[in-house]
Backbone as JSON Lines, residues from 0, in Angstrom:
{"i":0,"aa":"X","n":[0.84,-1.19,0.0],"ca":[0.0,0.0,0.0],"c":[0.89,1.25,0.0]}
{"i":1,"aa":"X","n":[0.68,2.14,-0.96],"ca":[1.39,3.42,-0.99],"c":[0.71,4.36,0.0]}
{"i":2,"aa":"X","n":[1.47,4.9,0.93],"ca":[0.86,5.62,2.04],"c":[1.58,6.92,2.35]}
{"i":3,"aa":"X","n":[0.8,7.93,2.74],"ca":[1.31,9.2,3.22],"c":[0.77,9.4,4.63]}
{"i":4,"aa":"X","n":[1.64,9.75,5.58],"ca":[1.22,9.96,6.96],"c":[1.83,11.25,7.49]}
{"i":5,"aa":"X","n":[1.13,11.91,8.4],"ca":[1.7,13.1,9.03],"c":[1.08,13.33,10.39]}
{"i":6,"aa":"X","n":[1.89,13.95,11.25],"ca":[1.5,14.23,12.64],"c":[1.7,15.7,12.92]}
{"i":7,"aa":"X","n":[0.61,16.4,13.18],"ca":[0.66,17.83,13.51],"c":[0.17,18.08,14.94]}
{"i":8,"aa":"X","n":[0.14,17.05,15.76],"ca":[-0.47,17.17,17.09],"c":[0.43,17.85,18.11]}
{"i":9,"aa":"X","n":[1.72,17.99,17.81],"ca":[2.65,18.69,18.7],"c":[3.48,19.66,17.88]}
{"i":10,"aa":"X","n":[4.4,20.35,18.53],"ca":[5.27,21.28,17.8],"c":[6.24,20.55,16.88]}
{"i":11,"aa":"X","n":[6.43,19.24,17.1],"ca":[7.38,18.45,16.31],"c":[6.67,17.83,15.11]}
{"i":12,"aa":"X","n":[6.45,18.63,14.08],"ca":[5.82,18.14,12.86],"c":[6.63,17.0,12.26]}
{"i":13,"aa":"X","n":[5.96,15.94,11.83],"ca":[6.63,14.84,11.14],"c":[5.75,14.35,10.01]}
{"i":14,"aa":"X","n":[6.38,13.98,8.91],"ca":[5.7,13.48,7.72],"c":[6.44,12.24,7.25]}
{"i":15,"aa":"X","n":[5.7,11.23,6.8],"ca":[6.3,10.02,6.26],"c":[5.59,9.56,5.0]}
{"i":16,"aa":"X","n":[6.3,8.88,4.13],"ca":[5.7,8.34,2.91],"c":[6.44,7.07,2.52]}
{"i":17,"aa":"X","n":[5.7,6.12,1.96],"ca":[6.34,4.86,1.56],"c":[5.56,4.23,0.41]}
{"i":18,"aa":"X","n":[6.32,3.64,-0.5],"ca":[5.73,2.75,-1.49],"c":[5.5,1.39,-0.86]}
{"i":19,"aa":"X","n":[4.54,0.65,-1.37],"ca":[4.27,-0.68,-0.86],"c":[5.53,-1.54,-0.95]}
{"i":20,"aa":"X","n":[5.94,-2.11,0.17],"ca":[7.12,-2.95,0.21],"c":[8.43,-2.22,0.32]}
{"i":21,"aa":"X","n":[8.39,-0.88,0.28],"ca":[9.61,-0.1,0.35],"c":[9.79,0.57,1.71]}
{"i":22,"aa":"X","n":[10.95,1.18,1.94],"ca":[11.2,1.84,3.22],"c":[10.37,3.11,3.36]}
{"i":23,"aa":"X","n":[10.06,3.45,4.6],"ca":[9.34,4.69,4.86],"c":[10.34,5.84,4.91]}
{"i":24,"aa":"X","n":[10.1,6.85,4.11],"ca":[10.91,8.06,4.12],"c":[10.21,9.09,4.96]}
{"i":25,"aa":"X","n":[10.94,9.76,5.85],"ca":[10.29,10.73,6.72],"c":[11.09,12.01,6.79]}
{"i":26,"aa":"X","n":[10.39,13.07,7.16],"ca":[11.0,14.37,7.41],"c":[10.36,14.96,8.65]}
{"i":27,"aa":"X","n":[11.11,15.76,9.38],"ca":[10.62,16.39,10.6],"c":[10.97,17.86,10.6]}
{"i":28,"aa":"X","n":[10.06,18.66,11.15],"ca":[10.27,20.1,11.27],"c":[9.88,20.54,12.68]}
{"i":29,"aa":"X","n":[10.66,21.43,13.28],"ca":[10.35,21.93,14.6],"c":[9.59,23.24,14.54]}
{"i":30,"aa":"X","n":[8.96,23.59,15.65],"ca":[8.24,24.86,15.75],"c":[6.81,24.75,15.3]}
{"i":31,"aa":"X","n":[5.93,25.53,15.92],"ca":[4.51,25.51,15.56],"c":[4.28,26.39,14.34]}
{"i":32,"aa":"X","n":[4.71,25.89,13.18],"ca":[4.49,26.59,11.92],"c":[3.83,25.64,10.93]}
{"i":33,"aa":"X","n":[2.94,24.77,11.43],"ca":[2.4,23.7,10.59],"c":[1.61,24.22,9.4]}
{"i":34,"aa":"X","n":[0.91,25.33,9.57],"ca":[0.15,25.88,8.46],"c":[1.06,26.26,7.3]}
{"i":35,"aa":"X","n":[2.29,26.65,7.62],"ca":[3.26,27.04,6.59],"c":[4.06,25.85,6.07]}
{"i":36,"aa":"X","n":[4.4,24.93,6.94],"ca":[5.39,23.91,6.58],"c":[4.81,22.56,6.2]}
{"i":37,"aa":"X","n":[3.55,22.27,6.54],"ca":[3.02,20.92,6.3],"c":[3.03,20.56,4.83]}
{"i":38,"aa":"X","n":[2.42,21.36,3.99],"ca":[2.33,21.0,2.57],"c":[3.7,20.93,1.89]}
{"i":39,"aa":"X","n":[4.62,21.89,2.11],"ca":[5.96,21.74,1.52],"c":[6.69,20.5,2.03]}
{"i":40,"aa":"X","n":[6.49,20.14,3.3],"ca":[7.15,18.95,3.83],"c":[6.56,17.69,3.23]}
{"i":41,"aa":"X","n":[5.26,17.67,3.01],"ca":[4.61,16.54,2.32],"c":[5.2,16.39,0.92]}
{"i":42,"aa":"X","n":[5.3,17.5,0.2],"ca":[5.85,17.46,-1.16],"c":[7.27,16.9,-1.17]}
{"i":43,"aa":"X","n":[8.1,17.36,-0.24],"ca":[9.48,16.9,-0.18],"c":[9.55,15.42,0.2]}
{"i":44,"aa":"X","n":[8.72,15.0,1.11],"ca":[8.74,13.61,1.57],"c":[8.28,12.66,0.45]}
{"i":45,"aa":"X","n":[7.26,13.06,-0.29],"ca":[6.82,12.25,-1.42],"c":[7.93,12.13,-2.46]}
{"i":46,"aa":"X","n":[8.65,13.21,-2.69],"ca":[9.76,13.16,-3.63],"c":[10.84,12.2,-3.15]}
{"i":47,"aa":"X","n":[11.11,12.21,-1.83],"ca":[12.1,11.28,-1.27],"c":[11.69,9.83,-1.52]}
{"i":48,"aa":"X","n":[10.37,9.57,-1.47],"ca":[9.87,8.21,-1.65],"c":[9.55,7.9,-3.11]}
{"i":49,"aa":"X","n":[9.85,8.84,-4.02],"ca":[9.55,8.68,-5.45],"c":[8.08,8.36,-5.67]}
{"i":50,"aa":"X","n":[7.23,9.13,-5.0],"ca":[5.77,8.95,-5.09],"c":[5.12,10.24,-5.55]}
{"i":51,"aa":"X","n":[4.08,10.11,-6.36],"ca":[3.22,11.23,-6.69],"c":[1.95,11.12,-5.86]}
{"i":52,"aa":"X","n":[1.3,12.25,-5.61],"ca":[0.07,12.22,-4.84],"c":[-0.94,11.25,-5.43]}
{"i":53,"aa":"X","n":[-1.03,11.22,-6.75],"ca":[-2.03,10.4,-7.43],"c":[-1.76,8.9,-7.26]}
{"i":54,"aa":"X","n":[-0.55,8.53,-6.84],"ca":[-0.21,7.12,-6.65],"c":[-0.57,6.6,-5.26]}
{"i":55,"aa":"X","n":[-0.97,7.49,-4.37],"ca":[-1.25,7.08,-3.01],"c":[-2.5,6.21,-2.92]}
{"i":56,"aa":"X","n":[-2.45,5.25,-1.99],"ca":[-3.61,4.42,-1.69],"c":[-4.29,4.82,-0.39]}
{"i":57,"aa":"X","n":[-3.55,5.5,0.5],"ca":[-4.1,5.86,1.81],"c":[-3.36,7.07,2.37]}
{"i":58,"aa":"X","n":[-4.12,7.95,3.01],"ca":[-3.58,9.11,3.72],"c":[-3.98,8.96,5.18]}
{"i":59,"aa":"X","n":[-3.05,9.26,6.08],"ca":[-3.37,9.15,7.51],"c":[-2.76,10.31,8.28]}
{"i":60,"aa":"X","n":[-3.45,10.73,9.31],"ca":[-2.93,11.78,10.19],"c":[-3.18,11.38,11.64]}
{"i":61,"aa":"X","n":[-2.4,11.97,12.53],"ca":[-2.65,11.81,13.96],"c":[-3.9,12.61,14.31]}
{"i":62,"aa":"X","n":[-4.81,12.01,15.08],"ca":[-6.1,12.64,15.34],"c":[-6.23,13.21,16.75]}
{"i":63,"aa":"X","n":[-5.18,13.1,17.57],"ca":[-5.26,13.65,18.91],"c":[-5.23,12.55,19.97]}
{"i":64,"aa":"X","n":[-5.05,12.99,21.2],"ca":[-5.03,14.38,21.66],"c":[-3.76,15.12,21.26]}
{"i":65,"aa":"X","n":[-3.77,16.42,21.53],"ca":[-2.62,17.24,21.19],"c":[-3.03,18.69,21.06]}
{"i":66,"aa":"X","n":[-2.23,19.46,20.36],"ca":[-2.52,20.87,20.13],"c":[-3.81,21.02,19.35]}
{"i":67,"aa":"X","n":[-4.74,21.8,19.87],"ca":[-6.02,21.95,19.19],"c":[-5.84,22.53,17.79]}
{"i":68,"aa":"X","n":[-5.05,23.57,17.66],"ca":[-4.83,24.16,16.35],"c":[-4.09,23.2,15.43]}
{"i":69,"aa":"X","n":[-3.06,22.53,15.95],"ca":[-2.32,21.58,15.13],"c":[-3.19,20.45,14.62]}
{"i":70,"aa":"X","n":[-4.06,19.93,15.47],"ca":[-4.95,18.84,15.05],"c":[-5.9,19.3,13.96]}
{"i":71,"aa":"X","n":[-6.41,20.51,14.08],"ca":[-7.32,21.01,13.05],"c":[-6.61,21.15,11.71]}
{"i":72,"aa":"X","n":[-5.36,21.62,11.75],"ca":[-4.59,21.76,10.5],"c":[-4.36,20.4,9.86]}
{"i":73,"aa":"X","n":[-3.93,19.43,10.66],"ca":[-3.65,18.11,10.11],"c":[-4.87,17.43,9.56]}
{"i":74,"aa":"X","n":[-5.97,17.49,10.29],"ca":[-7.17,16.79,9.83],"c":[-7.78,17.48,8.61]}
{"i":75,"aa":"X","n":[-7.75,18.8,8.58],"ca":[-8.25,19.52,7.41],"c":[-7.42,19.17,6.17]}
{"i":76,"aa":"X","n":[-6.12,19.04,6.34],"ca":[-5.25,18.69,5.21],"c":[-5.54,17.27,4.73]}
{"i":77,"aa":"X","n":[-5.69,16.33,5.66],"ca":[-5.99,14.95,5.28],"c":[-7.32,14.87,4.54]}
{"i":78,"aa":"X","n":[-8.34,15.55,5.06],"ca":[-9.65,15.53,4.41],"c":[-9.6,16.2,3.04]}
{"i":79,"aa":"X","n":[-8.87,17.32,2.96],"ca":[-8.78,18.02,1.69],"c":[-8.09,17.2,0.61]}
{"i":80,"aa":"X","n":[-6.98,16.57,0.96],"ca":[-6.27,15.73,-0.01],"c":[-7.13,14.53,-0.4]}
{"i":81,"aa":"X","n":[-7.8,13.94,0.57],"ca":[-8.64,12.79,0.3],"c":[-9.75,13.15,-0.68]}
{"i":82,"aa":"X","n":[-10.41,14.27,-0.45],"ca":[-11.5,14.69,-1.32],"c":[-11.01,15.04,-2.71]}
{"i":83,"aa":"X","n":[-9.9,15.79,-2.78],"ca":[-9.4,16.24,-4.08],"c":[-8.89,15.09,-4.93]}
{"i":84,"aa":"X","n":[-8.3,14.08,-4.29],"ca":[-7.65,12.99,-5.02],"c":[-8.49,11.72,-5.08]}
{"i":85,"aa":"X","n":[-9.58,11.67,-4.32],"ca":[-10.39,10.46,-4.28],"c":[-9.67,9.31,-3.6]}
{"i":86,"aa":"X","n":[-8.88,9.63,-2.57],"ca":[-8.08,8.64,-1.84],"c":[-8.6,8.55,-0.41]}
{"i":87,"aa":"X","n":[-8.78,7.37,0.16],"ca":[-9.28,7.26,1.53],"c":[-8.28,7.8,2.55]}
{"i":88,"aa":"X","n":[-8.81,8.2,3.7],"ca":[-7.95,8.67,4.78],"c":[-8.45,8.09,6.09]}
{"i":89,"aa":"X","n":[-7.56,8.04,7.08],"ca":[-7.92,7.62,8.43],"c":[-7.19,8.51,9.43]}
{"i":90,"aa":"X","n":[-7.75,8.61,10.63],"ca":[-7.1,9.3,11.73],"c":[-6.73,8.3,12.81]}
{"i":91,"aa":"X","n":[-5.51,8.39,13.3],"ca":[-4.99,7.46,14.31],"c":[-4.72,8.22,15.6]}
{"i":92,"aa":"X","n":[-5.16,7.71,16.76],"ca":[-4.88,8.4,18.02],"c":[-3.4,8.64,18.23]}
{"i":93,"aa":"X","n":[-3.06,9.87,18.62],"ca":[-1.67,10.27,18.77],"c":[-0.92,9.39,19.76]}
{"i":94,"aa":"X","n":[-1.53,9.08,20.9],"ca":[-0.84,8.31,21.92],"c":[-0.57,6.89,21.47]}
{"i":95,"aa":"X","n":[-1.48,6.29,20.69],"ca":[-1.23,4.95,20.14],"c":[0.02,4.96,19.27]}
{"i":96,"aa":"X","n":[0.11,5.96,18.43],"ca":[1.25,6.1,17.51],"c":[2.55,6.29,18.29]}
{"i":97,"aa":"X","n":[2.5,7.09,19.36],"ca":[3.71,7.37,20.14],"c":[4.2,6.15,20.91]}
{"i":98,"aa":"X","n":[3.28,5.24,21.27],"ca":[3.66,4.05,22.03],"c":[4.24,2.96,21.15]}
{"i":99,"aa":"X","n":[4.05,3.06,19.85],"ca":[4.43,2.0,18.92],"c":[5.93,1.69,19.01]}
{"i":100,"aa":"X","n":[6.25,0.4,19.13],"ca":[7.62,-0.07,19.03],"c":[8.5,0.27,20.21]}
{"i":101,"aa":"X","n":[7.92,0.66,21.34],"ca":[8.73,1.06,22.48],"c":[8.55,0.1,23.65]}
{"i":102,"aa":"X","n":[9.54,0.11,24.53],"ca":[9.43,-0.63,25.78],"c":[9.77,-2.09,25.66]}
{"i":103,"aa":"X","n":[10.02,-2.73,26.79],"ca":[10.31,-4.15,26.82],"c":[9.06,-4.97,27.08]}
{"i":104,"aa":"X","n":[9.17,-6.26,26.92],"ca":[8.02,-7.15,27.06],"c":[7.48,-7.17,28.48]}
{"i":105,"aa":"X","n":[8.33,-6.9,29.48],"ca":[7.92,-7.0,30.87],"c":[7.45,-5.69,31.48]}
{"i":106,"aa":"X","n":[7.52,-4.62,30.72],"ca":[7.18,-3.32,31.29],"c":[6.02,-2.67,30.57]}
{"i":107,"aa":"X","n":[5.73,-1.44,30.98],"ca":[4.68,-0.67,30.34],"c":[5.3,0.56,29.67]}
{"i":108,"aa":"X","n":[4.62,1.05,28.65],"ca":[5.02,2.26,27.94],"c":[3.95,3.31,28.19]}
{"i":109,"aa":"X","n":[4.39,4.52,28.53],"ca":[3.47,5.6,28.82],"c":[3.85,6.81,27.96]}
{"i":110,"aa":"X","n":[3.24,6.99,26.79],"ca":[3.48,8.2,26.01],"c":[2.82,9.37,26.7]}
{"i":111,"aa":"X","n":[3.49,10.52,26.71],"ca":[2.96,11.69,27.4],"c":[3.08,12.93,26.53]}
{"i":112,"aa":"X","n":[2.06,13.76,26.61],"ca":[2.06,15.07,25.96],"c":[1.72,16.12,27.01]}
{"i":113,"aa":"X","n":[2.37,17.25,26.93],"ca":[2.09,18.36,27.83],"c":[0.71,18.92,27.49]}
{"i":114,"aa":"X","n":[-0.24,18.79,28.41],"ca":[-1.6,19.29,28.19],"c":[-1.81,20.67,28.78]}
{"i":115,"aa":"X","n":[-0.73,21.26,29.3],"ca":[-0.77,22.58,29.93],"c":[-1.61,22.5,31.22]}
{"i":116,"aa":"X","n":[-1.64,23.6,31.93],"ca":[-2.39,23.69,33.19],"c":[-1.95,22.6,34.17]}
{"i":117,"aa":"X","n":[-0.64,22.27,34.14],"ca":[-0.05,21.27,35.03],"c":[-0.66,19.88,34.87]}
{"i":118,"aa":"X","n":[-1.02,19.56,33.62],"ca":[-1.6,18.25,33.35],"c":[-0.94,17.64,32.11]}
{"i":119,"aa":"X","n":[-1.15,16.34,31.96],"ca":[-0.6,15.59,30.83],"c":[-1.73,14.86,30.11]}
{"i":120,"aa":"X","n":[-1.54,14.69,28.79],"ca":[-2.3,13.67,28.06],"c":[-1.43,12.42,28.06]}
{"i":121,"aa":"X","n":[-1.99,11.29,28.42],"ca":[-1.19,10.08,28.54],"c":[-2.08,8.85,28.39]}
{"i":122,"aa":"X","n":[-1.45,7.7,28.26],"ca":[-2.13,6.4,28.29],"c":[-1.09,5.36,28.66]}
{"i":123,"aa":"X","n":[-1.54,4.23,29.13],"ca":[-0.65,3.16,29.59],"c":[-0.8,1.96,28.66]}
{"i":124,"aa":"X","n":[0.32,1.45,28.16],"ca":[0.33,0.35,27.19],"c":[1.19,-0.79,27.73]}
{"i":125,"aa":"X","n":[0.68,-1.99,27.57],"ca":[1.44,-3.18,27.94],"c":[1.46,-4.11,26.73]}
{"i":126,"aa":"X","n":[2.68,-4.5,26.31],"ca":[2.84,-5.37,25.14],"c":[2.11,-4.8,23.93]}
{"i":127,"aa":"X","n":[2.14,-3.49,23.79],"ca":[1.54,-2.83,22.63],"c":[0.06,-2.57,22.73]}
{"i":128,"aa":"X","n":[-0.61,-3.05,23.78],"ca":[-2.06,-2.89,23.92],"c":[-2.35,-1.85,24.99]}
{"i":129,"aa":"X","n":[-3.26,-0.94,24.69],"ca":[-3.61,0.1,25.65],"c":[-4.39,-0.5,26.81]}
{"i":130,"aa":"X","n":[-4.02,-0.07,28.02],"ca":[-4.69,-0.5,29.23],"c":[-5.54,0.66,29.75]}
{"i":131,"aa":"X","n":[-6.84,0.59,29.59],"ca":[-7.7,1.66,30.07],"c":[-7.87,2.78,29.07]}
{"i":132,"aa":"X","n":[-8.33,3.92,29.57],"ca":[-8.71,5.04,28.72],"c":[-7.54,5.97,28.44]}
{"i":133,"aa":"X","n":[-7.73,6.87,27.46],"ca":[-6.83,7.99,27.29],"c":[-7.04,8.95,28.46]}
{"i":134,"aa":"X","n":[-5.96,9.52,28.96],"ca":[-6.02,10.26,30.2],"c":[-5.68,11.74,30.02]}
{"i":135,"aa":"X","n":[-6.42,12.59,30.69],"ca":[-6.07,13.99,30.93],"c":[-5.83,14.05,32.43]}
{"i":136,"aa":"X","n":[-4.56,14.05,32.85],"ca":[-4.22,13.69,34.22],"c":[-3.08,14.55,34.74]}
{"i":137,"aa":"X","n":[-3.04,14.75,36.03],"ca":[-1.9,15.45,36.63],"c":[-0.67,14.55,36.64]}
{"i":138,"aa":"X","n":[0.51,15.14,36.74],"ca":[1.73,14.35,36.85],"c":[1.66,13.43,38.06]}
{"i":139,"aa":"X","n":[1.17,13.97,39.17],"ca":[1.08,13.15,40.38],"c":[0.13,11.98,40.18]}
{"i":140,"aa":"X","n":[-0.99,12.22,39.5],"ca":[-1.94,11.15,39.25],"c":[-1.36,10.07,38.36]}
{"i":141,"aa":"X","n":[-0.59,10.47,37.34],"ca":[0.02,9.49,36.45],"c":[1.06,8.66,37.2]}
{"i":142,"aa":"X","n":[1.84,9.31,38.03],"ca":[2.85,8.57,38.8],"c":[2.19,7.56,39.74]}
{"i":143,"aa":"X","n":[1.06,7.93,40.32],"ca":[0.34,6.97,41.16],"c":[-0.17,5.79,40.34]}
{"i":144,"aa":"X","n":[-0.57,6.05,39.1],"ca":[-1.13,5.0,38.24],"c":[-0.1,3.94,37.87]}
{"i":145,"aa":"X","n":[1.19,4.3,37.87],"ca":[2.24,3.34,37.5],"c":[3.12,2.97,38.68]}
{"i":146,"aa":"X","n":[2.7,3.34,39.89],"ca":[3.52,3.15,41.07],"c":[3.94,1.7,41.28]}
{"i":147,"aa":"X","n":[3.06,0.75,40.98],"ca":[3.38,-0.65,41.24],"c":[4.14,-1.35,40.14]}
{"i":148,"aa":"X","n":[4.47,-0.65,39.06],"ca":[5.16,-1.27,37.93],"c":[6.66,-1.34,38.17]}
{"i":149,"aa":"X","n":[7.28,-2.42,37.7],"ca":[8.73,-2.58,37.85],"c":[9.49,-1.85,36.75]}
{"i":150,"aa":"X","n":[8.91,-1.81,35.54],"ca":[9.56,-1.16,34.4],"c":[8.56,-0.25,33.71]}
{"i":151,"aa":"X","n":[8.94,1.0,33.55],"ca":[8.09,1.99,32.9],"c":[8.94,2.83,31.95]}
{"i":152,"aa":"X","n":[8.47,2.97,30.72],"ca":[9.11,3.85,29.75],"c":[8.17,5.01,29.46]}
{"i":153,"aa":"X","n":[8.55,6.22,29.87],"ca":[7.82,7.42,29.51],"c":[8.37,7.88,28.16]}
{"i":154,"aa":"X","n":[7.49,8.06,27.18],"ca":[7.95,8.27,25.82],"c":[7.36,9.53,25.21]}
{"i":155,"aa":"X","n":[8.1,10.1,24.27],"ca":[7.58,11.19,23.47],"c":[8.25,12.52,23.72]}
{"i":156,"aa":"X","n":[7.77,13.52,23.0],"ca":[8.41,14.84,23.0],"c":[8.39,15.49,24.37]}
{"i":157,"aa":"X","n":[7.4,15.18,25.21],"ca":[7.29,15.79,26.53],"c":[7.62,14.83,27.66]}
{"i":158,"aa":"X","n":[8.23,13.7,27.33],"ca":[8.56,12.7,28.35],"c":[9.54,13.24,29.39]}
{"i":159,"aa":"X","n":[10.32,14.25,29.03],"ca":[11.29,14.77,29.98],"c":[10.64,15.44,31.19]}
{"i":160,"aa":"X","n":[9.33,15.67,31.13],"ca":[8.63,16.19,32.3],"c":[8.66,15.19,33.45]}
{"i":161,"aa":"X","n":[8.94,13.91,33.14],"ca":[9.02,12.87,34.16],"c":[10.47,12.51,34.51]}
{"i":162,"aa":"X","n":[11.43,13.24,33.95],"ca":[12.84,12.87,34.09],"c":[13.28,12.79,35.55]}
{"i":163,"aa":"X","n":[12.94,13.78,36.35],"ca":[13.39,13.79,37.74],"c":[12.87,12.58,38.5]}
{"i":164,"aa":"X","n":[11.65,12.19,38.21],"ca":[11.08,11.04,38.91],"c":[11.8,9.75,38.54]}
{"i":165,"aa":"X","n":[12.17,9.61,37.26],"ca":[12.82,8.37,36.84],"c":[14.19,8.21,37.47]}
{"i":166,"aa":"X","n":[14.83,9.31,37.84],"ca":[16.14,9.22,38.47],"c":[16.07,8.53,39.83]}
{"i":167,"aa":"X","n":[14.9,8.52,40.43],"ca":[14.72,7.93,41.75],"c":[14.22,6.48,41.7]}
{"i":168,"aa":"X","n":[13.89,6.01,40.49],"ca":[13.28,4.69,40.39],"c":[14.03,3.81,39.39]}
{"i":169,"aa":"X","n":[14.76,2.79,39.83],"ca":[15.36,1.83,38.9],"c":[14.25,1.17,38.06]}
{"i":170,"aa":"X","n":[14.52,1.02,36.8],"ca":[13.53,0.43,35.91],"c":[12.62,1.44,35.24]}
{"i":171,"aa":"X","n":[12.66,2.69,35.71],"ca":[11.89,3.75,35.07],"c":[12.85,4.57,34.2]}
{"i":172,"aa":"X","n":[12.41,4.92,32.99],"ca":[13.29,5.66,32.09],"c":[12.46,6.55,31.16]}
{"i":173,"aa":"X","n":[13.16,7.48,30.54],"ca":[12.56,8.4,29.59],"c":[13.16,8.15,28.21]}
{"i":174,"aa":"X","n":[12.32,8.06,27.2],"ca":[12.75,8.0,25.81],"c":[12.13,9.18,25.08]}
{"i":175,"aa":"X","n":[12.97,10.05,24.55],"ca":[12.49,11.25,23.88],"c":[11.86,10.94,22.53]}
{"i":176,"aa":"X","n":[11.5,12.0,21.85],"ca":[10.82,11.86,20.56],"c":[11.73,11.23,19.51]}
{"i":177,"aa":"X","n":[11.16,10.33,18.72],"ca":[11.84,9.7,17.59],"c":[10.89,9.82,16.4]}
{"i":178,"aa":"X","n":[11.05,10.85,15.56],"ca":[10.08,11.06,14.48],"c":[9.99,9.9,13.5]}
{"i":179,"aa":"X","n":[11.1,9.21,13.26],"ca":[11.04,8.06,12.37],"c":[10.19,6.95,12.93]}
{"i":180,"aa":"X","n":[10.38,6.64,14.22],"ca":[9.56,5.62,14.87],"c":[8.1,6.06,14.94]}
{"i":181,"aa":"X","n":[7.89,7.33,15.2],"ca":[6.53,7.87,15.25],"c":[5.82,7.69,13.9]}
{"i":182,"aa":"X","n":[6.51,7.95,12.81],"ca":[5.9,7.81,11.49],"c":[5.7,6.34,11.11]}
{"i":183,"aa":"X","n":[6.63,5.48,11.49],"ca":[6.42,4.05,11.22],"c":[5.22,3.53,12.0]}
{"i":184,"aa":"X","n":[5.07,3.98,13.24],"ca":[3.91,3.59,14.01],"c":[2.63,4.09,13.39]}
{"i":185,"aa":"X","n":[2.62,5.33,12.96],"ca":[1.42,5.89,12.33],"c":[1.07,5.14,11.06]}
{"i":186,"aa":"X","n":[2.06,4.83,10.24],"ca":[1.81,4.12,8.99],"c":[1.25,2.72,9.24]}
{"i":187,"aa":"X","n":[1.87,1.97,10.16],"ca":[1.41,0.6,10.41],"c":[0.03,0.59,11.03]}
{"i":188,"aa":"X","n":[-0.21,1.45,12.0],"ca":[-1.51,1.48,12.66],"c":[-2.6,1.96,11.7]}
{"i":189,"aa":"X","n":[-2.27,2.92,10.84],"ca":[-3.25,3.42,9.87],"c":[-3.65,2.34,8.88]}
{"i":190,"aa":"X","n":[-2.65,1.62,8.37],"ca":[-2.97,0.56,7.41],"c":[-3.81,-0.53,8.08]}
{"i":191,"aa":"X","n":[-3.46,-0.91,9.3],"ca":[-4.22,-1.92,10.02],"c":[-5.65,-1.45,10.27]}
{"i":192,"aa":"X","n":[-5.79,-0.18,10.68],"ca":[-7.12,0.36,10.94],"c":[-7.97,0.41,9.68]}
{"i":193,"aa":"X","n":[-7.35,0.79,8.56],"ca":[-8.09,0.87,7.3],"c":[-8.57,-0.51,6.87]}
{"i":194,"aa":"X","n":[-7.72,-1.51,7.02],"ca":[-8.1,-2.88,6.64],"c":[-9.24,-3.39,7.51]}
{"i":195,"aa":"X","n":[-9.19,-3.08,8.81],"ca":[-10.19,-3.61,9.75],"c":[-11.49,-2.81,9.75]}
{"i":196,"aa":"X","n":[-11.39,-1.47,9.57],"ca":[-12.58,-0.63,9.77],"c":[-12.94,0.23,8.57]}
{"i":197,"aa":"X","n":[-12.06,0.28,7.57],"ca":[-12.34,1.12,6.42],"c":[-11.92,2.56,6.63]}
{"i":198,"aa":"X","n":[-12.29,3.41,5.7],"ca":[-11.9,4.82,5.73],"c":[-12.63,5.57,6.84]}
{"i":199,"aa":"X","n":[-12.11,6.72,7.19],"ca":[-12.74,7.57,8.19],"c":[-14.09,8.06,7.7]}
{"i":200,"aa":"X","n":[-14.99,8.3,8.62],"ca":[-16.28,8.88,8.28],"c":[-16.11,10.33,7.83]}
{"i":201,"aa":"X","n":[-17.04,10.8,7.02],"ca":[-16.94,12.17,6.51],"c":[-16.92,13.2,7.62]}
{"i":202,"aa":"X","n":[-17.63,12.92,8.71],"ca":[-17.72,13.9,9.8],"c":[-16.75,13.63,10.94]}
{"i":203,"aa":"X","n":[-15.76,12.75,10.72],"ca":[-14.81,12.46,11.8],"c":[-14.03,13.71,12.18]}
{"i":204,"aa":"X","n":[-13.89,13.92,13.47],"ca":[-13.16,15.07,13.96],"c":[-12.02,14.65,14.87]}
{"i":205,"aa":"X","n":[-11.27,15.62,15.38],"ca":[-10.14,15.32,16.27],"c":[-10.59,14.65,17.56]}
{"i":206,"aa":"X","n":[-9.69,13.91,18.16],"ca":[-9.92,13.31,19.47],"c":[-9.47,14.32,20.53]}
{"i":207,"aa":"X","n":[-10.44,14.97,21.14],"ca":[-10.16,15.92,22.21],"c":[-10.46,15.27,23.55]}
{"i":208,"aa":"X","n":[-9.61,15.51,24.54],"ca":[-9.87,15.03,25.88],"c":[-10.38,16.14,26.8]}
{"i":209,"aa":"X","n":[-10.48,17.35,26.25],"ca":[-11.1,18.46,26.98],"c":[-11.68,19.41,25.93]}
{"i":210,"aa":"X","n":[-12.42,20.39,26.36],"ca":[-13.03,21.31,25.41],"c":[-11.96,22.04,24.6]}
{"i":211,"aa":"X","n":[-12.17,22.16,23.28],"ca":[-11.17,22.82,22.43],"c":[-10.92,24.27,22.84]}
{"i":212,"aa":"X","n":[-9.64,24.66,22.65],"ca":[-9.21,26.04,22.85],"c":[-8.09,26.3,21.88]}
{"i":213,"aa":"X","n":[-7.72,27.53,21.72],"ca":[-6.66,27.86,20.75],"c":[-5.31,27.48,21.32]}
{"i":214,"aa":"X","n":[-4.44,26.83,20.46],"ca":[-3.08,26.51,20.86],"c":[-2.76,25.05,20.76]}
């Protein structure tokens, strides 16, 4: 399956593209300039993968949680390309994508995003499967939720918010953002979701864990 994927849910924009059976080519851009940089980065990434837009079989974007403005930009772009090109699209939860390919078999992976107001967006994954709901939670609440675990990997662009705590706990560690791994996770999860559930509904919107606001 020829696929284009992109994540605009944080300040760390990432785009990936791959031909069926070929390697995924990705590019990353920093800073909240997604309205300016997303389309040029898509164009460059497709060129890296020797793909034209018309050759794509699937488009996917991260659907949240994350930056409200960033999610709107990403989802509007996915829907616009899908409509213009007649290509299906899907939205994949950001935290699922961030947890992909991380952690050991005996531990849990906790992707985290800074939700502002002294809170985090997070979820707990064991052996690649999410345990419970997506969380809008305080740092203290998240630490209590994993208190009994022997091995915990806090992952993602904002995982360093837990750095001080991991220094006190053997078996607890922080893994920062890896845009290549993030894009591979998005691509694999998107293809799996499309095969199992089909394309996104016309009225699908971002996954918000609180009422939308600007930023």
